[in-house]
KEKE-3310 file (N, C-alpha, C; in steps of 0.2 Angstrom, whole numbers, plus 5000, padded with zeros to 4 digits):
npx = (5159:5148:5130:5119:5105:5090:5073:5057:5042:5029:5006:5001:4990:4978:4964:4968:4975:4977:4980:4993:4999:4998:5009:5019:5022:5024:5036:5045:5046:5053:5066:5081:5093:5106:5106:5104:5099:5088:5074:5059:5046:5032:5017:5001:4989:4984:4993:5003:5023:5033:5044:5044:5042:5050:5045:5037:5025:5018:5012:5003:4985:4972:4960:4947:4953:4962:4979:4987:4994:4997:4999:5008:5013:5028:5042:5040:5045:5052:5054:5069:5069:5081:5092:5107:5107:5096:5092:5083:5074:5075:5059:5058:5045:5051:5064:5078:5077:5084:5100:5094:5102:5110:5097:5100:5091:5075:5058:5043:5028:5017:4998:4986:4978:4993:5003:5005:5003:5011:5013:5024:5034:5038:5043:5052:5061:5065:5071:5082:5084:5082:5071:5061:5052:5040:5042:5035:5029:5023:5018:5006:5000:4997:4989:4979:4961:4956:4966:4977:4970:4966:4978:4981:4974:4976:4989:4985:4982:4968:4954:4941:4924:4919:4916:4920:4915:4909:4902:4885:4884:4881:4876:4884:4882:4883:4882:4872:4880:4885:4902:4907:4917:4929:4942:4953:4957:4960:4961:4951:4940:4925:4920:4907:4895:4884:4866:4857:4850:4840:4850:4863:4864:4864:4878:4886:4887:4892:4902:4907:4912:4921:4931:4930:4932:4927:4925:4915:4911:4907:4901:4916:4914:4920:4935:4946:4963:4980:4995:5013:5026:5041:5053:5071:5085:5086:5074:5054:5053:5041:5031:5023:5005:4991:4977:4961:4948:4935:4921:4909:4901:4912:4927:4928:4933:4930:4934:4944:4954:4948:4939:4943:4937:4939:4946:4965:4975:4990:5001:4989:4977:4977:4979:4994:4998:4989:4996:5005:5001:4996:5007:5015:5006:5006:5020:5017:5010:5016:5028:5021:5015:5027:5032:5044:5051:5042:5026:5010:5000:4981:4971:4956:4947:4942:4928:4935:4943:4956:4954:4963:4962:4967:4980:4994:5007:5012:5007:5001:5009:5006:5003:4992:4992:4995:5005:5019:5015:5014:5028:5035:5030:5037:5048:5056:5059:5052:5061:5072:5064:5063:5076:5080:5071:5075:5089:5085:5082:5094:5102:5093:5093:5089:5083:5079:5071)
npy = (4956:4955:4950:4960:4951:4952:4951:4946:4951:4944:4941:4939:4945:4951:4956:4958:4949:4943:4954:4956:4948:4946:4957:4955:4946:4954:4962:4952:4946:4958:4962:4964:4952:4948:4958:4957:4946:4937:4930:4924:4924:4918:4924:4917:4917:4914:4919:4913:4913:4907:4900:4904:4898:4906:4911:4918:4918:4908:4919:4925:4930:4920:4921:4925:4919:4922:4925:4916:4910:4897:4887:4872:4882:4881:4878:4882:4897:4909:4925:4932:4940:4947:4955:4953:4941:4944:4940:4923:4909:4893:4881:4865:4853:4846:4848:4856:4874:4882:4893:4904:4912:4930:4944:4955:4967:4973:4970:4975:4969:4969:4972:4985:4979:4972:4971:4985:4994:4996:4987:4975:4983:4988:4974:4973:4982:4977:4967:4972:4975:4984:4990:4995:5008:5017:5022:5016:5024:5031:5023:5016:5029:5032:5021:5022:5026:5039:5046:5050:5058:5068:5073:5077:5087:5095:5102:5110:5106:5103:5094:5082:5081:5071:5060:5050:5034:5021:5006:5009:5022:5038:5045:5058:5077:5074:5078:5068:5059:5048:5041:5025:5016:5005:5011:5006:5000:4995:4994:4997:4986:4983:4993:5002:5015:5027:5033:5037:5041:5026:5015:5017:5010:4995:4998:5001:4989:4982:4991:4985:4973:4975:4981:4989:5005:5015:5023:5039:5047:5060:5060:5067:5077:5079:5074:5061:5057:5054:5055:5050:5048:5046:5047:5057:5064:5077:5079:5076:5067:5071:5063:5063:5066:5053:5049:5041:5036:5029:5016:5014:5017:5019:5018:5003:4986:4980:4986:4989:4979:4968:4974:4974:4989:5002:5017:5024:5038:5043:5054:5063:5074:5088:5104:5112:5119:5112:5100:5104:5108:5097:5090:5098:5096:5082:5081:5088:5080:5071:5072:5077:5066:5060:5050:5038:5032:5026:5034:5034:5048:5051:5061:5074:5083:5096:5108:5118:5117:5106:5092:5083:5065:5053:5045:5031:5020:5010:5007:4996:4987:4979:4971:4984:4991:5011:5018:5010:5010:5028:5033:5027:5032:5045:5042:5035:5016:5002:4990:4999:5009:4997:4997:5007:5011:5000:5005:5016:5011:5005:5013:5023:5010:5005:5008:5027:5040)
npz = (4964:4977:4978:4984:4996:4996:5004:5001:5007:5005:5002:5019:5034:5030:5021:5009:5006:4992:4983:4988:4983:4971:4964:4973:4963:4951:4955:4960:4945:4938:4945:4946:4944:4945:4951:4963:4976:4978:4991:4993:5003:5009:5017:5024:5026:5038:5047:5045:5042:5026:5016:5002:4983:4973:4960:4948:4940:4953:4957:4949:4942:4939:4927:4935:4946:4961:4969:4982:4997:5007:5017:5011:5005:5005:5016:5034:5040:5051:5056:5066:5079:5083:5082:5083:5073:5060:5052:5043:5050:5048:5048:5050:5056:5071:5070:5076:5075:5063:5053:5038:5030:5031:5029:5019:5013:5017:5008:5009:5003:5008:5011:5019:5036:5048:5042:5030:5040:5050:5058:5054:5051:5065:5073:5058:5065:5075:5072:5067:5053:5039:5027:5017:5012:5026:5043:5057:5065:5052:5046:5050:5055:5042:5038:5043:5043:5047:5058:5049:5039:5051:5053:5039:5040:5051:5045:5037:5023:5009:5013:5010:5018:5033:5045:5057:5065:5076:5083:5084:5086:5079:5061:5056:5050:5036:5020:5010:4993:5001:5006:5014:5027:5030:5041:5041:5031:5012:4994:4991:5000:5008:5006:5004:4990:4999:4994:4998:5017:5017:5013:5022:5037:5033:5025:5036:5042:5032:5031:5046:5045:5041:5049:5069:5066:5060:5047:5034:5026:5016:4998:4985:4972:4958:4946:4947:4953:4954:4962:4962:4974:4980:4986:4990:4988:4990:4997:4994:4979:4964:4953:4936:4936:4936:4930:4933:4926:4928:4921:4928:4944:4954:4958:4965:4971:4962:4949:4949:4950:4943:4934:4918:4912:4915:4913:4909:4911:4908:4907:4916:4909:4912:4914:4915:4928:4936:4937:4943:4956:4962:4962:4969:4981:4985:4989:5000:5007:5008:5019:5029:5034:5040:5029:5021:5009:4999:4993:4987:4982:4981:4975:4972:4959:4959:4954:4964:4965:4973:4980:4995:4995:5001:5006:5005:5009:5001:4991:4978:4968:4956:4939:4933:4943:4950:4953:4949:4935:4934:4939:4925:4914:4921:4916:4923:4927:4929:4936:4939:4947:4959:4963:4970:4977:4988:4989:4995:5006:5012:5016:5022:5035:5051:5067:5075:5062)
capx = (5153:5140:5125:5109:5101:5083:5072:5050:5039:5020:5004:5000:4984:4973:4958:4971:4980:4979:4983:4999:5003:4999:5013:5025:5023:5024:5041:5050:5049:5057:5068:5089:5095:5113:5111:5100:5099:5081:5071:5051:5043:5025:5013:4998:4980:4984:4999:5009:5027:5034:5048:5039:5048:5055:5042:5034:5021:5013:5008:4999:4979:4969:4956:4945:4953:4967:4985:4988:5000:4998:5009:5009:5020:5034:5044:5039:5050:5052:5059:5071:5069:5090:5099:5113:5102:5098:5088:5076:5075:5068:5058:5056:5046:5055:5074:5081:5079:5093:5098:5093:5108:5106:5095:5100:5085:5067:5054:5036:5026:5011:4995:4982:4981:4995:5007:5006:5000:5018:5013:5031:5039:5040:5046:5060:5065:5066:5076:5089:5088:5083:5066:5058:5046:5038:5044:5030:5022:5018:5013:5002:4995:4993:4985:4971:4959:4952:4972:4979:4963:4969:4985:4983:4970:4982:4995:4982:4977:4964:4951:4932:4921:4921:4914:4922:4911:4909:4896:4879:4887:4874:4882:4876:4884:4887:4875:4873:4879:4890:4905:4909:4923:4933:4946:4960:4957:4962:4959:4940:4935:4923:4918:4900:4892:4875:4863:4851:4849:4839:4856:4866:4863:4869:4884:4888:4886:4901:4912:4912:4913:4929:4935:4928:4930:4923:4927:4912:4916:4903:4904:4916:4911:4926:4938:4953:4967:4983:5005:5018:5030:5048:5060:5075:5092:5082:5065:5050:5051:5034:5029:5018:5000:4988:4967:4957:4942:4930:4915:4903:4898:4914:4932:4928:4938:4931:4937:4953:4957:4946:4938:4945:4931:4943:4954:4969:4976:4996:5001:4982:4975:4977:4983:5002:4996:4986:4998:5010:4999:4994:5014:5018:5002:5007:5026:5017:5006:5021:5029:5018:5014:5033:5033:5048:5053:5036:5020:5002:4995:4976:4965:4952:4949:4933:4926:4935:4951:4961:4955:4965:4958:4974:4989:4993:5014:5013:5002:5000:5014:5002:5003:4987:4996:4998:5010:5025:5014:5016:5036:5038:5028:5040:5056:5059:5057:5050:5070:5076:5062:5066:5084:5083:5070:5079:5094:5082:5080:5099:5107:5092:5093:5086:5080:5077:5075)
capy = (4961:4949:4952:4962:4946:4954:4947:4949:4946:4946:4937:4942:4942:4956:4957:4962:4945:4943:4959:4956:4942:4949:4963:4950:4942:4959:4961:4946:4947:4962:4965:4964:4945:4951:4963:4955:4937:4934:4925:4924:4924:4922:4926:4914:4920:4909:4922:4908:4911:4901:4900:4901:4898:4912:4909:4923:4916:4906:4922:4929:4930:4914:4923:4930:4918:4929:4920:4915:4909:4891:4879:4870:4883:4879:4876:4888:4900:4913:4932:4931:4946:4949:4962:4949:4936:4948:4933:4921:4904:4887:4880:4861:4848:4840:4849:4861:4880:4883:4901:4906:4918:4935:4946:4962:4972:4967:4975:4970:4972:4969:4981:4982:4978:4964:4974:4993:4997:4993:4981:4971:4986:4986:4966:4972:4985:4973:4961:4976:4973:4987:4988:4997:5010:5022:5018:5013:5031:5034:5016:5015:5034:5033:5014:5021:5035:5043:5049:5052:5066:5073:5075:5081:5094:5098:5102:5116:5102:5103:5088:5081:5082:5066:5057:5043:5029:5015:5004:5014:5031:5042:5047:5066:5081:5076:5076:5064:5051:5044:5033:5021:5014:5002:5015:5003:4994:4995:4990:4997:4981:4985:4999:5006:5021:5026:5038:5040:5035:5019:5012:5019:5004:4989:5000:5001:4984:4978:4991:4984:4966:4975:4984:4991:5009:5016:5032:5040:5053:5065:5062:5074:5078:5078:5070:5058:5060:5052:5056:5045:5049:5046:5048:5059:5065:5084:5080:5072:5069:5068:5060:5065:5063:5053:5052:5035:5035:5024:5017:5012:5020:5022:5015:4998:4983:4977:4992:4992:4973:4962:4972:4979:4993:5006:5019:5028:5044:5046:5057:5067:5079:5091:5109:5111:5122:5108:5096:5107:5109:5091:5088:5101:5096:5076:5084:5091:5075:5064:5075:5080:5061:5057:5045:5037:5028:5031:5032:5037:5049:5051:5067:5073:5089:5096:5116:5125:5114:5101:5089:5077:5060:5047:5042:5024:5020:5004:5004:4992:4984:4974:4974:4986:4997:5015:5017:5007:5016:5034:5033:5024:5040:5052:5040:5028:5012:4997:4989:5005:5010:4993:4999:5014:5010:4996:5010:5022:5007:5001:5020:5023:5010:5006:5014:5031:5042)
capz = (4965:4981:4978:4990:4998:4995:5006:4998:5010:5003:5005:5023:5037:5029:5014:5003:5005:4983:4977:4988:4981:4965:4969:4973:4956:4946:4959:4958:4938:4936:4950:4943:4948:4946:4958:4968:4977:4980:4995:4992:5011:5007:5022:5025:5029:5046:5050:5046:5036:5022:5011:4995:4978:4967:4951:4949:4937:4953:4956:4943:4943:4933:4927:4941:4951:4963:4971:4988:5001:5011:5023:5008:4999:5006:5023:5037:5043:5058:5057:5073:5083:5087:5077:5080:5069:5056:5046:5043:5055:5042:5058:5050:5060:5075:5069:5079:5071:5058:5053:5031:5025:5033:5025:5020:5015:5016:5004:5012:5002:5012:5009:5024:5044:5049:5037:5027:5048:5057:5062:5053:5052:5069:5070:5058:5066:5083:5070:5064:5044:5034:5026:5010:5015:5031:5047:5062:5065:5048:5041:5056:5054:5035:5038:5051:5039:5052:5059:5043:5039:5054:5049:5035:5041:5052:5042:5032:5018:5009:5013:5011:5024:5036:5053:5062:5069:5082:5081:5088:5085:5075:5055:5057:5051:5029:5016:5003:4995:5006:5006:5021:5023:5036:5044:5041:5024:5008:4988:4991:5003:5014:5004:4999:4989:5001:4989:5004:5025:5019:5014:5027:5040:5028:5021:5041:5043:5028:5034:5052:5045:5041:5057:5071:5067:5054:5041:5033:5021:5010:4990:4981:4966:4954:4944:4953:4951:4958:4959:4965:4978:4979:4992:4986:4994:4992:4998:4990:4972:4962:4947:4933:4938:4932:4932:4931:4925:4928:4918:4935:4949:4956:4958:4969:4972:4953:4943:4951:4950:4939:4927:4912:4909:4920:4908:4914:4907:4909:4911:4915:4903:4913:4912:4919:4933:4940:4939:4951:4963:4964:4964:4979:4987:4987:4991:5007:5010:5010:5023:5035:5037:5038:5026:5020:5004:4992:4992:4983:4984:4979:4976:4967:4956:4958:4953:4966:4968:4974:4988:4995:4999:5006:5006:5002:5012:5002:4986:4975:4961:4951:4932:4934:4948:4944:4957:4944:4927:4933:4939:4922:4911:4921:4916:4928:4924:4934:4936:4942:4955:4963:4963:4972:4985:4993:4987:4999:5011:5016:5016:5030:5042:5055:5073:5073:5056)
cpx = (5147:5136:5122:5106:5096:5076:5064:5048:5031:5015:5001:4992:4978:4966:4962:4976:4983:4981:4990:5004:5004:5007:5021:5029:5026:5033:5047:5049:5055:5062:5076:5091:5104:5115:5110:5098:5093:5080:5065:5047:5036:5023:5005:4993:4980:4989:5003:5017:5031:5037:5043:5044:5046:5052:5035:5025:5017:5010:5004:4989:4975:4963:4953:4946:4960:4972:4984:4992:4995:5003:5010:5015:5025:5035:5044:5043:5049:5058:5064:5073:5075:5092:5105:5114:5103:5093:5084:5078:5072:5066:5053:5053:5051:5063:5074:5081:5086:5091:5098:5100:5106:5103:5098:5093:5078:5063:5049:5030:5016:5007:4990:4986:4989:5003:5008:5006:5005:5019:5021:5034:5042:5045:5054:5065:5069:5072:5082:5090:5080:5074:5063:5052:5047:5042:5036:5026:5019:5014:5008:4996:4992:4987:4978:4968:4959:4962:4975:4977:4966:4977:4987:4979:4973:4989:4994:4982:4969:4958:4944:4932:4918:4919:4917:4916:4911:4901:4891:4881:4883:4880:4876:4883:4883:4883:4877:4873:4887:4894:4909:4914:4929:4940:4953:4959:4960:4961:4951:4935:4931:4919:4912:4897:4886:4871:4859:4853:4848:4845:4861:4870:4867:4878:4888:4890:4892:4905:4915:4912:4920:4934:4930:4928:4928:4923:4918:4912:4907:4907:4908:4917:4917:4931:4945:4958:4973:4989:5006:5024:5035:5052:5065:5082:5090:5076:5061:5050:5045:5033:5025:5012:4996:4981:4968:4951:4940:4923:4910:4903:4904:4921:4934:4934:4936:4933:4944:4959:4955:4942:4943:4940:4933:4947:4959:4971:4980:5000:4992:4982:4974:4981:4991:5003:4995:4992:5006:5008:4997:5003:5017:5012:5004:5012:5022:5017:5012:5027:5026:5017:5021:5032:5040:5049:5048:5029:5015:5000:4988:4971:4959:4949:4940:4933:4932:4941:4952:4958:4960:4960:4958:4978:4990:5003:5016:5007:5008:5007:5012:5006:5000:4991:4997:5004:5016:5022:5016:5025:5038:5036:5030:5047:5059:5057:5057:5058:5071:5073:5063:5072:5083:5081:5073:5087:5091:5085:5089:5102:5103:5093:5088:5085:5078:5077:5072)
cpy = (4954:4953:4953:4955:4951:4950:4949:4946:4949:4940:4944:4941:4948:4955:4958:4957:4943:4946:4961:4951:4945:4955:4958:4948:4947:4958:4958:4946:4950:4966:4961:4956:4944:4956:4961:4948:4938:4929:4929:4923:4927:4921:4925:4919:4920:4918:4916:4909:4909:4902:4898:4900:4902:4911:4914:4923:4910:4914:4929:4926:4925:4917:4929:4926:4920:4920:4919:4913:4902:4887:4876:4874:4882:4876:4883:4891:4908:4922:4932:4938:4950:4951:4958:4944:4940:4946:4928:4914:4901:4883:4872:4857:4846:4843:4855:4869:4879:4888:4900:4914:4924:4938:4954:4966:4967:4971:4969:4972:4967:4975:4977:4979:4970:4968:4980:4995:4998:4992:4975:4976:4986:4980:4967:4979:4983:4969:4966:4975:4978:4983:4994:5003:5014:5015:5019:5018:5029:5029:5019:5024:5033:5026:5017:5029:5041:5049:5051:5059:5072:5075:5082:5090:5098:5105:5109:5113:5102:5096:5089:5082:5076:5066:5052:5040:5025:5014:5008:5017:5033:5044:5054:5068:5082:5074:5070:5063:5053:5038:5029:5017:5010:5008:5012:4997:4996:4992:4991:4994:4983:4990:5000:5014:5021:5032:5041:5037:5026:5015:5011:5010:5000:4992:4999:4993:4981:4982:4988:4977:4967:4976:4988:4997:5010:5025:5034:5045:5055:5066:5068:5074:5081:5071:5066:5056:5058:5054:5052:5047:5045:5048:5050:5062:5073:5085:5076:5072:5064:5066:5063:5064:5062:5054:5046:5038:5030:5024:5018:5016:5022:5018:5013:4993:4977:4980:4991:4985:4967:4964:4976:4987:5002:5008:5026:5033:5048:5045:5060:5069:5085:5098:5111:5116:5117:5105:5099:5108:5100:5088:5091:5097:5086:5077:5085:5086:5071:5067:5077:5075:5057:5052:5043:5034:5031:5031:5035:5040:5054:5056:5068:5081:5092:5104:5121:5121:5106:5098:5084:5073:5057:5046:5030:5026:5016:5003:5000:4991:4979:4979:4983:4993:5005:5017:5017:5015:5022:5036:5031:5031:5043:5049:5037:5023:5009:4995:4993:5011:5006:4995:5004:5013:5007:5001:5013:5019:5004:5009:5024:5018:5008:5009:5020:5036:5049)
cpz = (4970:4978:4982:4992:5001:4999:5003:5004:5008:5007:5013:5029:5035:5021:5009:5003:4997:4983:4983:4987:4972:4964:4969:4967:4954:4948:4955:4950:4934:4940:4944:4949:4946:4950:4966:4971:4980:4985:4995:4999:5010:5016:5022:5028:5038:5050:5047:5042:5031:5020:5007:4989:4972:4960:4950:4944:4944:4956:4955:4946:4936:4932:4928:4947:4953:4967:4978:4990:5005:5013:5017:5000:5000:5014:5028:5040:5048:5057:5065:5073:5088:5082:5076:5073:5062:5048:5049:5049:5049:5053:5055:5054:5064:5074:5075:5074:5068:5054:5044:5035:5028:5030:5023:5021:5015:5012:5007:5010:5003:5010:5014:5033:5042:5044:5033:5036:5054:5060:5058:5051:5059:5073:5067:5060:5073:5080:5068:5057:5043:5030:5020:5013:5022:5036:5052:5061:5059:5046:5046:5056:5049:5035:5040:5044:5042:5058:5054:5039:5045:5056:5047:5036:5044:5050:5035:5026:5016:5010:5013:5018:5027:5042:5053:5067:5074:5081:5088:5089:5078:5071:5058:5055:5040:5026:5010:4997:4998:5004:5012:5019:5029:5035:5043:5036:5020:5000:4989:4996:5005:5014:5000:4998:4994:4998:4995:5010:5021:5017:5018:5030:5038:5024:5029:5041:5039:5030:5041:5053:5043:5043:5059:5071:5059:5048:5036:5028:5016:5003:4988:4976:4960:4952:4949:4948:4955:4957:4964:4969:4978:4983:4988:4991:4993:4995:4991:4981:4970:4955:4943:4935:4936:4934:4930:4932:4921:4924:4923:4936:4950:4956:4964:4969:4962:4947:4946:4949:4943:4932:4921:4908:4910:4913:4910:4907:4911:4905:4912:4912:4908:4914:4918:4923:4940:4943:4944:4955:4965:4964:4971:4984:4989:4990:5001:5012:5014:5018:5030:5039:5039:5035:5025:5013:4997:4995:4987:4983:4978:4977:4971:4967:4955:4954:4957:4967:4968:4980:4990:5000:5002:5000:5006:5003:5006:4997:4981:4969:4956:4944:4931:4940:4949:4948:4951:4938:4929:4935:4932:4917:4913:4920:4921:4930:4932:4939:4940:4951:4959:4967:4968:4981:4990:4993:4996:5007:5017:5017:5021:5039:5045:5063:5071:5068:5058)
residu = (MET:SER:ARG:THR:ARG:LEU:ALA:VAL:ILE:PHE:GLY:GLY:ARG:SER:THR:GLU:HIS:SER:ILE:SER:CYS:LEU:SER:ALA:GLY:SER:VAL:LEU:ARG:ALA:VAL:ASP:ARG:ASP:ARG:TYR:ASP:VAL:VAL:ALA:ILE:GLY:ILE:THR:PRO:ASP:GLY:HIS:TRP:VAL:LEU:ALA:GLY:ASP:ASP:PRO:ALA:ALA:LEU:GLU:ALA:ARG:GLY:ARG:ALA:LEU:PRO:SER:VAL:SER:ASP:GLU:THR:GLY:SER:ALA:VAL:ALA:LEU:ALA:GLY:ASP:PRO:GLY:VAL:LYS:GLY:LEU:LEU:VAL:LEU:GLU:PRO:GLY:GLU:VAL:PRO:ARG:ALA:LEU:THR:ALA:VAL:ASP:VAL:VAL:LEU:PRO:LEU:LEU:HIS:GLY:PRO:TYR:GLY:GLU:ASP:GLY:THR:ILE:GLN:GLY:LEU:LEU:GLU:LEU:ALA:GLY:VAL:PRO:TYR:VAL:GLY:SER:GLY:VAL:LEU:SER:SER:ALA:LEU:CYS:MET:ASP:LYS:ALA:TYR:MET:LYS:ALA:VAL:LEU:LYS:ALA:ALA:GLY:LEU:PRO:ILE:GLY:PRO:TYR:VAL:VAL:VAL:ARG:ARG:GLY:GLN:PRO:VAL:GLU:GLY:LEU:GLU:TYR:PRO:LEU:PHE:VAL:LYS:PRO:ALA:ARG:GLY:GLY:SER:SER:LEU:GLY:ILE:SER:LYS:VAL:VAL:ASP:PRO:SER:GLY:LEU:ASP:ALA:ALA:LEU:GLU:GLU:ALA:PHE:GLY:HIS:ASP:PRO:LYS:VAL:VAL:VAL:GLU:GLN:MET:VAL:HIS:GLY:ARG:GLU:LEU:GLU:CYS:ALA:VAL:LEU:GLU:GLY:ASP:ASN:GLY:PRO:GLU:THR:SER:LEU:PRO:ALA:GLU:ILE:ARG:VAL:ALA:GLY:ASP:TRP:TYR:ASP:PHE:GLU:ALA:LYS:TYR:LEU:ASP:ASP:ALA:THR:GLU:PHE:ASP:ILE:PRO:ALA:ASN:VAL:PRO:PRO:GLU:VAL:THR:ALA:GLU:VAL:GLN:ALA:LEU:ALA:ALA:ARG:ALA:PHE:THR:ALA:LEU:GLU:CYS:ALA:GLY:LEU:ALA:ARG:VAL:ASP:PHE:PHE:LEU:THR:ASP:THR:GLY:LEU:VAL:VAL:ASN:GLU:LEU:ASN:THR:MET:PRO:GLY:PHE:THR:PRO:GLN:SER:MET:TYR:PRO:ARG:MET:TRP:ALA:ALA:SER:GLY:VAL:THR:TYR:PRO:GLU:LEU:VAL:ASP:ARG:LEU:VAL:GLY:LEU:ALA:LEU:LYS:ALA:GLY:THR:GLY:LEU:ARG)
# end
C-alpha cells in the first residue's frame, strides 16, 4: 500500500513565524511515517518557499531562542497554481524548474496573516491540492476579529463589548480596563492591556504596528476556558474543555510560549452543565463561521455565564498548545489527530464546500 504524500508547510510572513515552526516540529515528530511520505516546506519571513529538512529537532526552541526558516534552509520551491501539476516545483538557480512528485494533501501549519487568513487556502484551491482546515471564506472571517465577532453576534452567540478603530478614530462606549488588539493577529502579539485613558494611545500605536485595523475590547472578568473542535461525520465533535490559569496579569505571548508559570487544568474543573454548555457553544461557533477540519474556541466563564472570546482555525500544535492536549485528555492521541485531519482533507478535496 503506497503512502500518502503529505506536505507540511510552516513558517510564513506573519509575526507568528516562529510559533508556526514550533508547531511543525511537533507534527514532524508525531506523524506516522509508515502511512505518510512527508515533505517539509518552510516559508521564510520574506515569503520565499524552501524545501526544508525533515528534522524535528531543527524546529525546537533553544531556551528563549525560537526557530525560523531562512533561504539557506534548502532548495527554493514553488507551488504550481495548476491543478494538472498538483505539486511543487524545485527552482534551482540557472536551471529549468523541475517538478517534485505530486502532493496528495497539505497541512498548512501557518498562523496569522499570509497563511491562516485564507491566502494559502486560495492558492491550494487554485492548485487543486486538498488541505487540512477551513476554506477561504471561513479562514478569512476567523482571522479578522472584527468580522468574526459580527458573525458570532448575528448567530446569537454571547460576546463581550468591543469597538473597531482605524487611525484617527476615537475609542468610545467602553469601560476600562481594555484590551487593544490587532484585528488580524494571533499568539497575543501586539496586544496591550490598558487600565486607564493615559495608556490608550501607546497601546493603539503598538497594535497599529501590526495591523491598520484594531479591535478594542472591554475586559471580561472571568475564568479562561478553551474547547477543541474536530469536524465529524455527523457534525462538529468537541473535546473536554480546559482552563488556563495565568500567574501574571494576562495570557500574553510570554505566558503562552516562554514562561513556565502558567498552569492548565485539562479537563477544566467546572460543573458538568458548564462543560456541556461550553461544548455546545463551541460547536455552534464552528458551524456559524463555516469552519472545517479543526478549530479552538476560547471562552470566558463569568458570574453571569459564558462569553465567546474568539475562534482559531489553525491552533498551535506545539508541545504547550492546548488543542492537541485537550484531545489527548478526551481520548484522541496526537498521531490519531493528525490522521483524522488528513483524512478529512482528502475526503473534502477542493472546490465549493
